[in-house]
VEXVOSE-267470 format. One line per 10 residues: for each residue x, y, z of N, C-alpha, C, O. Coordinates in steps of 0.2 Angstrom, whole numbers. Atoms other than C-alpha are relative to their C-alpha. Layout:
BEGIN
X/Y/Z/X/Y/Z/X/Y/Z/X/Y/Z  ... $
END
This chain:
BEGIN
4/-6/0/0/0/0/4/6/0/10/5/1  -3/-6/2/5/18/-3/4/2/7/8/6/7  -3/-2/-6/9/20/16/5/-4/3/7/-3/9  -5/5/-3/20/5/19/6/3/4/8/2/9  -7/-2/-2/36/16/21/-1/4/7/3/5/11  2/-5/-6/27/29/33/-2/-5/6/-1/-3/11  2/4/-5/19/15/43/6/-4/3/6/-4/10  -6/3/-3/36/6/46/3/5/4/6/3/10  -4/-5/-5/44/23/52/-4/2/6/-1/3/11  3/-2/-5/30/27/63/0/-6/5/0/-5/11 $
-1/5/-5/30/10/71/6/-1/4/6/-3/10  -7/0/-2/49/12/74/-1/5/6/2/5/12  1/-6/-4/44/29/83/-4/-3/6/-1/-3/12  5/3/-6/30/20/94/3/-5/3/2/-6/9  -3/6/-4/41/5/98/5/3/6/5/1/11  -4/-3/-4/53/17/106/-4/3/7/-2/3/13  5/-3/-6/39/26/116/-3/-6/5/-4/-5/11  3/5/-4/32/10/122/5/-3/5/4/-6/10  -7/3/-4/50/4/129/1/4/6/5/2/10  -1/-5/-6/49/19/141/-5/-1/5/-11/0/3 $
5/1/-5/41/16/157/-4/7/1/-10/7/1  3/-6/-1/38/35/160/2/5/-6/8/3/-9  -2/-4/5/39/49/147/1/7/2/-2/9/6  -1/-7/-2/47/66/149/-3/5/-6/-5/2/-11  2/-4/6/42/81/138/5/-1/-6/2/-1/-11  -5/1/5/58/79/129/0/-6/-5/1/-6/-11  1/6/4/54/61/124/-6/1/-5/-6/-2/-10  6/-2/5/38/67/117/2/4/-6/-1/3/-12  -2/-4/6/46/80/107/5/-3/-5/5/-1/-11  -6/4/5/60/69/100/-5/-4/-4/-4/-5/-10 $
4/5/4/46/56/95/-4/4/-5/-4/2/-11  3/-3/4/36/69/87/4/4/-6/1/5/-11  -5/-2/6/51/76/77/0/-5/-5/1/-3/-11  -1/6/6/53/59/69/-6/-1/-3/-6/-2/-9  6/1/3/34/58/66/0/6/-5/-3/5/-11  0/-5/5/36/75/58/4/-1/-7/1/-1/-13  -4/3/6/50/69/46/-4/-5/-3/-4/-4/-10  4/5/4/40/54/42/-5/1/-4/-6/-1/-10  6/-4/4/25/64/36/3/4/-5/0/3/-11  -2/-4/5/35/76/27/3/-4/-6/2/-2/-12 $
-2/5/5/44/61/18/-5/-3/-4/-4/-6/-10  5/3/4/28/54/13/-5/5/-4/-10/3/-6  3/-5/4/23/70/5/-6/3/2/-10/6/-2  5/-4/-3/11/77/17/1/8/0/7/10/1  -1/-8/1/8/96/14/3/2/7/1/1/12  -4/-3/-6/20/106/26/-4/3/5/-3/2/11  4/-4/-6/7/117/34/-5/-5/3/-6/-5/9  4/6/-3/-4/101/37/4/-3/5/1/-5/11  -4/3/-6/11/93/46/1/4/5/1/1/11  -2/-4/-5/15/108/56/-7/0/5/-6/0/11 $
6/-1/-4/-3/110/62/-2/-7/4/-4/-7/10  1/7/-3/-5/91/65/5/-1/6/2/-3/12  -5/1/-6/11/90/76/-1/5/6/-1/3/12  3/-6/-6/5/106/86/-5/-3/4/-5/-3/10  6/3/-4/-11/97/90/2/-5/4/-1/-6/10  -2/6/-3/-3/81/95/4/2/7/3/0/12  -5/-3/-6/10/90/106/-4/3/5/-3/2/11  5/-3/-5/-3/100/115/-4/-5/4/-4/-4/10  3/5/-4/-13/85/120/5/-5/3/4/-7/8  -4/5/-3/2/73/123/4/3/6/6/-1/10 $
-3/-2/-6/11/84/135/-4/2/6/-1/5/11  4/-1/-5/-4/86/146/2/-5/7/5/-10/6  -1/4/-6/-3/79/164/-3/-7/0/0/-11/3  4/7/0/-16/65/161/4/-4/-4/4/-10/-2  -5/4/4/-3/58/148/5/-2/3/7/-7/3  -7/1/-2/13/61/156/0/-4/7/5/-7/8  0/3/-6/7/54/173/-4/-7/-1/-4/-11/4  4/7/0/-3/39/166/3/-6/0/9/-6/0  -4/7/-1/0/21/168/4/-1/-6/9/-4/-5  -4/2/6/5/19/150/0/6/-5/-4/6/-10 $
-1/-7/5/10/36/142/2/-1/-7/-1/2/-11  -2/2/7/18/28/126/-7/-1/-3/-8/1/-9  6/2/4/1/20/122/-5/6/-1/-9/6/-6  5/-6/1/-9/36/125/3/5/-5/-1/7/-8  -3/-4/5/3/46/114/-2/-2/-7/-5/1/-11  2/4/5/-1/32/101/-7/2/-2/-9/4/-7  7/0/1/-19/34/104/-2/8/-3/-7/9/-6  1/-7/2/-18/54/102/2/1/-8/-2/4/-12  -3/-1/7/-8/52/85/-6/-3/-4/-8/0/-9  5/3/3/-22/40/79/-6/4/-1/-9/5/-6 $
5/-4/0/-36/52/84/1/6/-5/-4/8/-9  -1/-5/4/-28/66/76/1/-1/-7/-1/3/-11  -1/3/6/-24/56/60/-8/0/-3/-9/3/-8  7/1/2/-43/52/59/-3/7/-2/-6/8/-7  3/-7/0/-48/71/62/3/3/-6/-1/7/-10  -3/-3/6/-35/76/48/-4/-2/-6/-4/2/-11  2/2/6/-43/65/35/-8/1/0/-11/-1/-5  6/-2/1/-61/70/39/-5/-3/6/-11/-1/6  4/3/-6/-67/61/55/-5/-5/-2/-5/-11/0  6/4/2/-83/54/47/1/-2/-7/4/2/-11 $
0/2/7/-85/44/32/-5/3/-4/-11/4/-1  5/-4/3/-94/54/18/-3/-4/-6/1/-7/-10  3/4/6/-106/46/6/-1/6/-5/-2/12/-4  2/-4/5/-110/54/-11/-8/2/1/-11/-3/2  6/-2/-1/-126/64/-8/-5/0/-6/-4/3/-11  4/2/6/-140/58/-19/-7/5/1/-9/6/7  6/-4/0/-156/68/-23/-6/-4/3/-6/-10/2  5/5/-3/-171/62/-13/-6/-2/-4/-7/0/-10  5/3/4/-185/51/-19/2/-3/-7/7/-5/-7  -1/3/6/-186/46/-37/4/6/-4/6/4/-10 $
-4/-5/4/-176/62/-43/6/-2/-2/9/-6/1  -6/2/3/-161/60/-54/5/4/3/5/10/3  -5/-3/-3/-145/64/-47/6/0/-6/7/-5/-8  -5/-1/4/-132/72/-59/7/0/3/8/5/7  -7/0/-3/-113/68/-55/4/1/-6/5/-2/-11  -5/-1/4/-99/76/-64/7/-1/2/9/1/7  -6/2/-2/-83/68/-64/6/5/-3/6/6/-10  -6/-4/3/-67/79/-66/6/-2/2/7/-6/6  -6/2/-2/-49/78/-66/5/1/-6/3/2/-12  -5/0/5/-33/78/-75/1/-7/-4/-1/-12/-2 $
-1/6/4/-28/66/-89/5/-4/3/10/-2/6  -4/5/-4/-20/50/-82/-1/-2/6/2/-6/9  2/2/-7/-28/50/-65/-4/-6/0/-6/-8/6  4/7/0/-39/35/-70/-7/3/0/-12/0/4  7/-3/-1/-55/46/-71/-5/-5/-4/-11/-6/-1  5/4/4/-64/35/-85/-2/-7/3/-7/-9/4  1/6/-4/-61/19/-76/-3/1/7/-7/-4/9  3/-2/-7/-66/27/-59/-8/1/-1/-12/-1/2  7/-1/2/-82/33/-67/-4/-7/0/-10/-7/2  3/7/1/-86/15/-72/0/-4/7/-6/-7/8 $
-1/3/-6/-81/8/-55/-6/4/4/-9/0/7  4/-3/-5/-92/21/-46/-8/-2/-2/-13/-3/2  7/1/3/-107/17/-58/-2/-7/2/-8/-9/4  1/7/-2/-104/-2/-53/-3/0/8/-7/-4/10  2/-1/-7/-106/4/-34/-7/1/0/-11/-2/4  7/-2/-1/-122/12/-37/-5/-5/-2/-10/-6/1  4/6/1/-129/-3/-46/-1/-5/5/-7/-7/6  0/5/-5/-125/-14/-32/-5/2/6/-7/-2/9  5/-3/-5/-136/-2/-21/-7/0/-3/-11/4/0  6/0/3/-150/-5/-33/-2/6/-4/-8/8/-5 $
2/-6/4/-149/11/-42/1/-2/-8/3/-7/-10  0/1/8/-150/13/-62/4/6/-3/2/11/-5  -4/-5/1/-135/23/-66/1/1/-9/0/-4/-12  -2/0/7/-131/30/-84/7/4/-1/7/9/1  -7/-3/1/-113/33/-89/-1/5/-7/-4/3/-12  0/-5/5/-111/49/-101/7/1/-3/11/4/1  -7/-1/3/-96/50/-113/0/7/-2/-2/9/-8  -1/-7/2/-92/69/-113/7/2/-1/9/8/-3  -7/-1/2/-73/67/-116/0/-1/-8/0/-7/-10  1/0/8/-74/71/-135/8/1/-3/9/3/-9 $
-7/-2/2/-54/74/-136/4/-6/0/9/-7/-4  -5/5/0/-45/59/-130/-2/-6/-4/-7/-9/-3  2/6/4/-44/45/-142/-1/-6/4/2/-7/9  2/6/-3/-53/30/-137/-4/0/7/-6/-4/10  3/-1/-6/-60/38/-122/-7/-2/0/-10/-6/5  7/2/1/-78/35/-128/0/-8/0/-5/-11/4  -1/8/1/-73/16/-132/1/-3/7/-2/-8/9  -2/3/-7/-66/14/-115/-5/0/5/-6/-5/8  7/-1/-4/-82/20/-107/-5/-6/-1/-8/-9/3  5/6/3/-92/8/-117/2/-6/3/-2/-10/5 $
-2/6/-2/-82/-6/-113/-1/-2/7/-3/-7/9  0/1/-7/-81/-4/-95/-7/0/2/-9/-3/7  7/-1/-2/-100/1/-94/-2/-7/-2/-6/-10/2  2/7/1/-103/-16/-102/2/-5/5/-2/-10/6  -2/5/-6/-93/-25/-90/-3/0/7/-5/-4/10  4/-2/-6/-102/-17/-76/-7/-1/-1/-11/-1/4  7/1/1/-119/-20/-84/-4/7/1/-9/7/3  3/-6/0/-122/-2/-85/-1/4/-6/4/4/-10  1/-3/7/-130/9/-99/5/6/-1/7/9/4  -5/-6/2/-118/21/-108/-3/4/-5/-6/1/-10 $
4/-4/5/-125/36/-117/6/4/-3/10/7/0  -6/-3/3/-113/43/-131/-3/4/-7/-8/1/-10  2/-3/6/-116/55/-146/6/1/-5/6/5/-9  -6/0/4/-98/52/-153/4/7/2/3/10/7  -4/-5/-3/-85/66/-153/-1/6/-4/4/11/-4  2/-7/5/-93/80/-165/-4/4/4/-5/10/1  5/-5/-4/-104/88/-151/4/2/6/9/0/8  -3/-4/-6/-100/100/-137/-3/-4/6/-8/-7/7  1/4/-6/-99/91/-120/-7/3/4/-11/-1/7  6/-3/-3/-113/103/-113/-6/-3/-4/-11/-5/0 $
6/3/4/-125/97/-127/-1/-7/1/-7/-9/2  0/7/-1/-121/79/-124/-3/-1/7/-8/-5/8  3/0/-7/-125/82/-105/-8/1/0/-11/-3/3  7/-1/0/-142/89/-109/-4/-6/-4/-9/-8/-1  2/6/4/-146/75/-122/-1/-6/5/-5/-10/5  0/6/-4/-141/62/-109/-5/1/5/-8/-4/7  5/-1/-6/-153/69/-95/-7/-1/-4/-11/-5/-1  6/1/3/-167/68/-108/-1/-7/-1/-6/-10/0  0/7/1/-162/50/-112/-1/-4/7/-5/-8/7  0/3/-8/-161/46/-92/-7/0/2/-10/-4/5 $
7/-1/-1/-179/53/-91/-4/-5/-3/-9/-7/0  4/4/4/-186/42/-104/1/-7/2/-3/-12/1  -2/6/-1/-176/27/-98/0/-3/7/2/-8/9  0/1/-8/-178/28/-79/7/-1/3/7/-5/7  -6/0/-4/-160/31/-75/0/5/5/-1/11/4  1/-5/-5/-160/39/-58/8/3/2/8/7/6  -6/-3/-1/-141/43/-58/4/1/-6/4/-4/-10  -3/-2/6/-132/52/-72/7/1/2/8/6/6  -8/-1/-2/-112/51/-71/3/2/-7/4/-1/-12  -3/-3/5/-104/63/-83/8/-1/0/11/2/4 $
-7/1/1/-86/58/-89/3/5/-4/2/5/-10  -2/-6/4/-78/74/-93/8/-1/-3/11/-5/-1  -8/1/3/-61/77/-103/5/3/5/3/8/9  -6/-3/-4/-45/79/-94/5/4/-4/5/3/-10  -7/-3/4/-29/89/-99/6/-3/4/6/-5/9  -6/1/-3/-11/86/-95/1/4/6/5/2/11  -1/-5/-5/-12/101/-84/-6/4/1/-10/4/-4  6/-4/0/-25/113/-78/0/6/-4/5/10/-4  0/-5/4/-30/126/-91/-7/3/0/-12/0/2  7/-4/-1/-44/139/-93/-5/-3/-5/-11/-3/-4 $
5/3/4/-51/129/-108/-4/-5/3/-10/-5/3  3/5/-3/-54/114/-98/-6/3/6/-11/1/5  4/-3/-5/-62/124/-83/-6/4/-4/-12/3/-2  6/-2/4/-73/133/-96/-4/-5/-2/-10/-3/-1  5/4/3/-80/118/-103/-3/-3/6/-9/-5/5  3/3/-6/-84/111/-85/-5/5/2/-11/4/4  5/-5/-1/-93/128/-82/-6/0/-4/-12/1/-2  5/0/5/-103/126/-98/-4/-6/2/-10/-5/1  5/6/-2/-109/109/-92/-4/2/5/-10/0/5  4/-2/-7/-114/116/-75/-6/5/-2/-11/5/1 $
6/-5/3/-124/130/-85/-5/-3/-3/-10/-1/-3  5/3/4/-132/118/-96/-5/-5/3/-11/-5/2  4/5/-4/-138/105/-84/1/1/8/7/4/10  -1/-1/-7/-140/105/-65/4/-6/3/2/-12/2  -5/5/-2/-125/96/-58/0/0/8/1/5/11  0/0/-8/-128/90/-40/6/-2/4/7/1/9  -7/2/-3/-111/83/-36/5/0/-5/5/-3/-10  -6/0/4/-94/87/-44/5/-3/4/7/-1/10  -5/4/-3/-82/74/-40/7/1/-4/7/-1/-10  -7/0/3/-63/76/-43/4/-6/1/3/-9/6 $
-4/6/0/-52/61/-47/7/2/0/9/5/-5  -7/-1/0/-34/63/-42/5/-6/1/3/-12/3  -4/6/0/-19/52/-43/5/0/5/8/5/6  -5/0/-6/-10/47/-27/7/0/-1/11/2/3  -7/1/1/6/44/-36/3/7/-1/9/7/-1  -3/-6/1/8/62/-40/1/5/6/3/11/6  -2/-3/-6/9/66/-22/-3/7/2/-9/8/2  3/-7/-2/8/85/-16/-3/3/-6/-7/8/-5  4/-2/6/3/89/-34/-7/-1/0/-11/3/-3  7/2/-1/-13/80/-31/-4/4/4/-10/5/3 $
3/-5/-4/-17/92/-17/-1/6/-3/-6/9/-3  1/-7/4/-13/107/-28/-5/0/-5/-9/5/-5  5/0/6/-24/101/-42/-6/0/4/-11/4/1  6/-1/-3/-38/98/-29/-2/7/2/-8/10/1  1/-7/-2/-36/115/-22/-2/5/-6/-7/8/-5  1/-4/5/-36/123/-39/-7/-1/-3/-10/4/-5  6/1/2/-51/114/-45/-6/3/4/-11/6/2  5/-3/-5/-61/118/-29/-1/8/-1/-6/10/0  0/-8/0/-57/137/-31/-3/2/-6/-6/7/-6  2/-3/6/-61/138/-49/-7/-3/-2/-11/1/-6 $
7/2/2/-77/127/-51/-4/-3/5/-10/-5/5  3/3/-6/-81/120/-34/-1/-7/0/-5/-9/-5  1/8/0/-80/101/-30/-3/-1/7/-2/2/12  3/3/-5/-90/91/-18/3/-5/4/2/-5/10  -3/6/-2/-79/77/-15/6/-2/-5/6/-1/-11  -6/1/3/-62/69/-20/0/-9/0/-2/-12/5  -2/8/1/-58/50/-26/7/0/-2/9/3/-7  -7/1/1/-40/46/-24/2/-7/-3/0/-12/0  -1/6/3/-34/33/-36/7/-2/1/11/2/4  -7/4/0/-18/21/-36/2/1/7/8/1/8 $
-2/0/-7/-18/21/-17/3/-7/2/6/-7/7  -2/7/-2/-13/3/-18/8/0/-3/12/-5/-2  -6/0/4/3/8/-28/7/2/5/6/3/11  -7/-1/-4/22/10/-21/0/8/0/5/10/-3  -1/-7/0/19/29/-18/0/2/7/-1/-2/12  0/-4/-7/20/41/-3/-6/1/4/-7/0/10  7/0/-3/2/43/-1/-2/6/4/-7/7/6  2/-6/-3/3/61/6/-6/3/-1/-9/7/3  6/-4/3/-11/67/-5/-6/-2/5/-10/2/6  6/3/-4/-24/56/6/0/4/6/-6/4/9 $
0/-2/-7/-18/64/22/-1/9/0/-1/12/5  1/-7/0/-19/82/15/-5/3/-3/-7/9/-2  6/-2/4/-34/84/4/-5/4/4/-7/10/3  5/-3/-5/-46/87/18/1/6/3/-3/11/3  -3/-6/-4/-36/99/27/1/6/-4/-1/12/-2  -2/-6/4/-31/110/12/-6/2/-4/-7/8/-5  6/-3/4/-48/110/2/-6/0/4/-11/4/2  7/1/-4/-61/105/15/-5/-4/-3/-10/-6/0  5/4/3/-68/93/3/2/-7/3/8/-9/4  -2/6/-3/-69/75/10/2/-5/-6/0/-4/-12 $
-2/6/4/-61/59/2/-6/-5/0/-7/-8/5  6/5/0/-76/48/-4/2/-7/-1/0/-11/3  -3/7/1/-67/33/-11/7/0/-1/10/5/-2  -7/1/2/-50/26/-14/1/-6/-5/-2/-11/-3  -1/6/5/-45/16/-29/6/-4/2/11/-2/2  -5/5/-3/-35/1/-23/2/-6/-5/4/-11/-3  -2/4/5/-32/-8/-39/-3/2/-7/-7/6/-8  2/-2/6/-35/-9/-58/-7/-4/-2/-10/-2/-7  5/4/1/-50/-21/-57/-6/5/1/-6/9/6  5/-4/-1/-67/-13/-59/-4/0/7/-8/4/9 $
3/1/-8/-72/-19/-41/5/3/4/3/3/10  -5/-3/-5/-56/-11/-33/-1/7/1/3/11/-1  1/-7/-2/-64/5/-27/-4/-1/7/-9/-4/8  2/1/-7/-66/6/-8/-3/6/3/0/12/1  2/-6/-3/-76/18/2/6/2/5/9/-1/8  -5/-2/-3/-65/29/11/-2/1/8/-7/5/9  2/0/-7/-66/27/30/7/3/4/12/0/5  -6/-4/-3/-54/40/39/3/-4/6/9/-5/6  -2/4/-6/-53/29/55/3/-6/-2/8/-8/1  -3/6/3/-49/13/45/7/1/-3/11/-3/-3 $
-7/-2/4/-36/22/35/5/2/5/11/0/4  -5/-2/-5/-28/29/51/3/-6/2/9/-7/3  -1/6/-3/-28/12/58/6/-4/-4/11/-7/-2  -5/3/5/-18/5/42/6/3/0/11/0/1  -6/-4/-1/-6/19/43/5/-2/6/11/-2/5  -3/1/-7/-2/16/61/2/-8/0/4/-10/5  -1/7/0/0/-3/56/-4/-5/5/-2/-11/6  5/4/-4/-15/-9/66/-5/-4/-4/-10/-6/-1  4/4/5/-23/-17/51/-7/3/-1/-9/8/2  8/-2/1/-41/-15/44/-4/-6/-1/-7/-8/-6 $
4/6/1/-50/-30/49/-7/1/-2/-10/-4/-6  7/-2/2/-67/-22/46/-1/-1/-8/-5/-4/-11  0/0/7/-63/-19/27/1/-7/-2/-1/-9/-7  -1/7/2/-56/-36/26/-6/-5/1/-8/-9/-4  7/4/-1/-72/-44/33/-5/2/-6/-8/-3/-9  5/-2/5/-82/-34/21/2/-2/-7/-3/-3/-12  -3/2/6/-71/-39/6/-2/-8/0/-4/-10/-6  2/7/0/-74/-57/11/-7/-2/-2/-9/-6/-6  8/0/1/-93/-55/12/-2/1/-7/-6/-2/-9  2/-2/7/-93/-47/-5/3/-5/-5/-1/-6/-10 $
-3/3/5/-81/-57/-14/0/-8/0/1/-11/-5  -1/7/-1/-81/-75/-7/-7/-3/-1/-12/-1/1  7/4/1/-94/-87/-13/-2/-5/6/2/-9/8  2/3/-6/-103/-93/2/-1/-7/1/1/-10/6  1/8/1/-108/-110/-3/6/-4/-1/7/-9/1  -6/3/1/-91/-114/-9/4/0/6/8/-4/7  -3/0/-6/-84/-108/7/-2/-5/5/2/-7/9  2/5/-5/-95/-119/17/2/-7/-2/5/-11/3  -3/6/3/-90/-134/6/7/-1/2/9/-7/4  -7/0/-1/-72/-130/8/1/-1/7/6/-4/9 $
-1/1/-7/-74/-129/26/-2/-6/3/2/-9/7  1/7/-2/-82/-146/28/5/-5/-2/6/-10/1  -6/5/3/-68/-154/17/6/1/5/9/-4/6  -6/-1/-4/-55/-146/28/-1/-4/6/4/-7/9  2/3/-6/-64/-152/43/2/-8/1/4/-11/6  0/7/1/-64/-170/37/8/-1/-3/10/-7/-4  -7/2/3/-46/-168/29/-1/-4/-7/3/-8/-9  1/4/7/-53/-173/12/0/5/-5/-2/4/-11  -2/-4/5/-48/-158/2/5/-3/-5/8/-7/-3  -5/2/5/-38/-160/-14/3/6/-3/2/11/-1 $
-3/-5/3/-28/-150/-26/-5/5/-4/-3/11/-4  5/-4/3/-44/-144/-35/-3/5/5/-5/11/3  2/-5/-6/-49/-136/-18/6/5/2/4/11/3  -6/-4/-1/-32/-129/-16/0/6/-5/0/12/-4  0/-5/6/-34/-120/-33/-6/5/2/-5/11/1  6/-4/-2/-52/-114/-27/2/5/5/0/11/4  -2/-4/-5/-44/-106/-12/4/6/-2/3/11/0  -5/-5/4/-31/-97/-22/-4/5/-4/-3/11/-4  4/-5/4/-45/-90/-33/-4/5/4/-5/10/2  4/-4/-5/-55/-84/-19/5/6/3/3/11/4 $
-5/-5/-4/-40/-75/-11/1/5/-6/2/11/-4  -1/-5/5/-37/-67/-28/-6/5/-1/-4/11/-3  6/-3/0/-55/-61/-28/0/6/5/-3/11/4  0/-6/-6/-51/-51/-12/6/5/-1/7/9/3  -6/-5/2/-36/-42/-21/6/-2/1/11/2/2  -7/3/0/-22/-54/-19/3/0/7/1/4/12  -3/1/-6/-11/-59/-5/3/6/3/2/7/10  -4/-6/-3/-2/-42/-3/-6/4/3/-5/7/9  5/-4/-2/-19/-33/-1/-2/-3/7/-3/1/12  3/4/-7/-25/-46/13/6/1/6/4/2/11 $
-5/0/-5/-9/-45/22/0/7/3/1/8/9  0/-7/-2/-9/-26/22/-6/2/5/-5/7/8  5/-1/-5/-25/-27/32/0/-3/6/-5/-2/11  -1/4/-6/-19/-38/45/4/4/5/9/6/4  -3/-4/-6/-15/-30/62/8/-2/1/10/-8/0  -7/2/-1/4/-29/64/4/-1/-6/10/-2/-6  -3/2/6/8/-34/46/2/6/-4/7/7/-8  -1/-5/4/5/-17/38/7/3/-1/10/4/-6  -8/-3/0/22/-9/44/5/-4/-3/9/-1/-6  -6/5/2/32/-24/41/0/-1/-8/5/-2/-10 $
1/0/8/26/-23/22/5/4/-3/8/3/-8  -6/-5/3/39/-9/20/6/-3/0/10/0/-4  -7/3/-1/53/-21/24/1/-5/-5/5/-10/-4  -1/5/5/51/-31/8/7/-1/-1/12/3/-2  -7/2/1/66/-41/5/4/-2/7/8/-6/7  -4/1/-6/72/-40/23/-4/-6/4/-1/-9/8  5/5/-3/57/-51/29/-3/-5/-5/-9/-4/-7  3/3/5/54/-64/16/-6/-5/2/-10/-7/-2  6/4/-2/41/-73/26/-6/4/-1/-11/1/-2  6/-4/2/29/-58/24/1/4/-6/-1/9/-6 $
-1/-4/5/36/-52/8/-6/-2/-5/-6/-8/-8  6/2/3/19/-51/-1/1/-2/-8/-2/-6/-11  -1/2/7/27/-51/-19/3/-6/-1/2/-10/-6  -4/7/1/38/-66/-16/-6/-5/2/-6/-10/-2  6/5/-1/22/-75/-8/-4/-1/-7/-6/-6/-8  4/0/6/12/-70/-24/3/-4/-5/0/-8/-9  -3/4/5/25/-77/-35/0/-7/1/0/-11/-3  0/7/-2/26/-93/-25/-7/-3/-1/-8/-9/-3  7/2/1/7/-94/-26/-1/-1/-8/-4/-6/-10  1/1/7/8/-92/-45/3/-7/-3/1/-11/-7 $
-4/6/3/21/-106/-47/-4/-6/3/-4/-11/0  4/6/-3/10/-118/-36/-6/-1/-5/-8/-7/-6  6/1/4/-5/-114/-47/2/-3/-7/-1/-8/-10  -3/3/7/6/-118/-63/1/-7/1/0/-11/-4  -2/8/-1/11/-135/-55/-7/-4/0/-8/-9/-3  7/3/0/-8/-139/-51/-3/-1/-7/-6/-6/-9  3/0/7/-13/-134/-68/3/-5/-5/0/-7/-9  -4/5/4/0/-146/-75/-3/-7/1/-1/-11/-2  3/6/-1/-9/-160/-67/-6/-2/-4/-10/3/-6  7/2/3/-23/-170/-74/-5/0/5/-4/0/11 $
6/0/-5/-40/-169/-66/0/-5/5/0/-4/11  0/6/-5/-38/-186/-60/5/0/6/4/-2/11  -6/-1/-4/-21/-182/-52/-2/5/6/1/5/12  2/-5/-5/-29/-166/-44/-5/-3/5/-4/-2/11  5/2/-4/-43/-175/-37/2/-6/5/-1/-7/11  -2/5/-4/-33/-190/-30/8/1/0/12/-3/-4  -7/-1/-1/-15/-184/-25/4/-6/1/10/-6/0  -4/6/-2/-10/-201/-19/3/-4/-5/8/-7/-4  -3/3/6/-7/-207/-37/6/3/-3/9/1/-8  -6/-5/4/7/-194/-40/6/-4/2/9/-4/8 $
-7/3/0/22/-206/-43/5/4/-3/4/9/-6  -5/-4/3/39/-200/-48/-1/2/-8/1/7/-10  0/-1/8/36/-202/-67/-5/6/-1/-4/10/-5  5/-4/1/20/-192/-65/2/8/2/0/13/-1  -2/-7/-3/28/-178/-55/6/2/-5/6/9/-6  -5/-3/5/43/-176/-68/-5/3/-6/-3/8/-9  4/-3/6/29/-174/-82/-3/7/3/-3/11/-1  3/-6/-2/20/-161/-71/5/6/1/4/12/-1  -5/-5/-1/37/-152/-67/2/3/-7/3/9/-8  -2/-2/6/41/-151/-85/-6/5/-3/-4/10/-7 $
6/-3/2/23/-145/-89/0/7/3/-2/12/0  0/-6/-4/25/-131/-76/5/4/-1/5/10/0  -6/-4/1/42/-126/-81/4/1/6/7/6/7  -3/-1/-7/49/-129/-63/4/-7/1/4/-12/-2  -4/6/-1/61/-141/-56/-4/-5/4/-8/-3/8  4/6/-3/55/-158/-49/0/2/7/-5/0/11  0/-1/-8/60/-152/-31/-6/4/2/-8/3/7  5/-4/-2/47/-139/-32/-7/-4/0/-12/-2/4  6/5/0/33/-152/-36/0/-4/7/-5/-4/11  0/4/-6/39/-163/-22/-1/4/6/-4/2/11 $
0/-4/-6/40/-148/-10/-8/2/1/-11/3/6  7/-1/0/21/-144/-15/-4/-6/3/-9/-5/7  3/7/-2/16/-162/-12/1/-1/7/-4/-4/10  -2/1/-7/25/-162/5/-4/5/4/-7/2/9  4/-5/-4/16/-146/11/-7/-2/0/-10/-2/5  8/2/0/-1/-153/5/-1/-5/5/-6/-5/8  1/5/-5/2/-168/15/0/1/7/-3/-2/11  -1/-3/-6/7/-159/30/-6/3/2/-9/2/8  6/-4/-2/-8/-148/30/-6/-5/0/-10/-3/5  5/5/-1/-19/-163/28/0/-4/7/-5/-5/11 $
-1/3/-6/-11/-171/43/-1/5/6/-4/3/11  1/-5/-5/-12/-155/53/-8/0/1/-10/0/7  8/-1/0/-31/-154/49/-3/-6/4/-8/-5/8  2/6/-4/-33/-172/56/1/1/7/-3/-2/11  -2/0/-7/-24/-168/72/-4/6/4/-3/7/10  3/-6/-3/-35/-152/75/-8/-1/0/-12/4/-1  8/1/0/-54/-159/77/-2/6/5/-7/9/3  3/-5/-5/-56/-147/92/-1/7/-3/-6/11/-2  -1/-7/3/-51/-131/82/-5/0/-6/-8/5/-7  4/0/6/-61/-137/67/-7/-2/1/-11/-2/-4 $
7/1/-1/-77/-140/76/-2/-7/1/-8/-8/0  2/7/0/-76/-159/77/-1/-2/7/-3/1/12  2/3/-7/-77/-171/91/5/3/5/11/4/4  -4/-3/-6/-71/-164/108/1/7/0/5/9/4  -2/-8/1/-71/-146/102/-7/4/0/-12/1/-2  7/-4/1/-84/-132/103/0/2/-7/4/5/-10  2/-2/7/-92/-129/87/1/7/-2/-2/11/2  -1/-6/1/-87/-113/79/5/4/3/5/11/3  -5/-3/-4/-73/-109/90/5/3/-5/8/8/-3  -5/-2/6/-61/-107/74/-4/0/-6/-7/-5/-9 $
3/-1/7/-67/-100/58/5/0/-5/11/3/-5  -5/1/6/-58/-104/42/0/6/-5/-6/8/-6  -1/-6/4/-52/-90/31/-3/0/-7/-4/5/-10  3/1/6/-60/-98/16/-4/-6/0/-7/-8/-5 $
END
């Protein structure tokens, strides 16, 4: 995630604080200097950092904290609370018009921020909530922008309105509203054109659209990878046309992520969603408290649970659970579990949401046991080995003799030792399951004591 490096640095600071029985004012100031440097390196706005450190320090050097039973823990609690306040305290939803009235949402942003893809992702979110969105292609300049919106709209099962690239965006928006009224679309999302940088032509076009139709929500899409520039872009858009909220894309990338911590403080506009991947389902509601928890390495179990509920097939999960309890699973079940994990965004995404792992993710290469990239590669090799087996071999691993293993290794393009290693791990897992009837809800154990992850 974008904050891996920041998380690691903050955890080092907090580790030092916890190691001290009592804190002096100098201890707190030293720790906050390190927090300040970590935030600046993460590309958080300088004025925002200055205000944040001042607020934390004022609260942290109070008598209640300094004389408390666990002052280090209290300082961490204050940092967490101030981080949440910095990002907006409360989760903000896109405000929709009441009753059956149609809500018009205008998407804006610079070219390359992922606006068109995000527009389709957002439409998918509304569709899941029982709405009938209409995507409108108002970007008449960028080659293939209309086609991209049509392809993504089709994937999401959402209607797309287009008049080609020969009409003015304001006229397209007016015609789209008439189309929506006739076809029962209660949300109209306008995908407008971006530029490489902010210019008066782009702003004028957005104003023309706002004059032609009533826009209820103007949402800006910014790229987290541009760091402080994303904050400057948000401020300028807000000053010139007015925005109601921001969606930050590419927050899953190897970036510094400071934009997410600065936007609300600088513009006053809330972050609504965060783009956490390239798939059309990779758009997460932005929860300031959960994001603060992730940044501090405390994980994000609630989002992980929500992802599991949304992405994992319940019937298959029950079937898998029963097979695991009886130690009857085979390599086809192994494949299914990997498929379910991928639906949840892959191993790296899952690890980043587990308490205590987030900060360690920044130490890639130093801790191979939790190197998500390395684990992902191993998982892909395992899949290649299993796919090189026949259906009969997958369902009955006991028939895997040396000659079959040599054939599988050749088919997967790996050494025979890797096939042997996978088979050995598989057998060990089956043995372990047989030895754990209590945890698995079998004889002698309380049912439901231990829930399987898939």
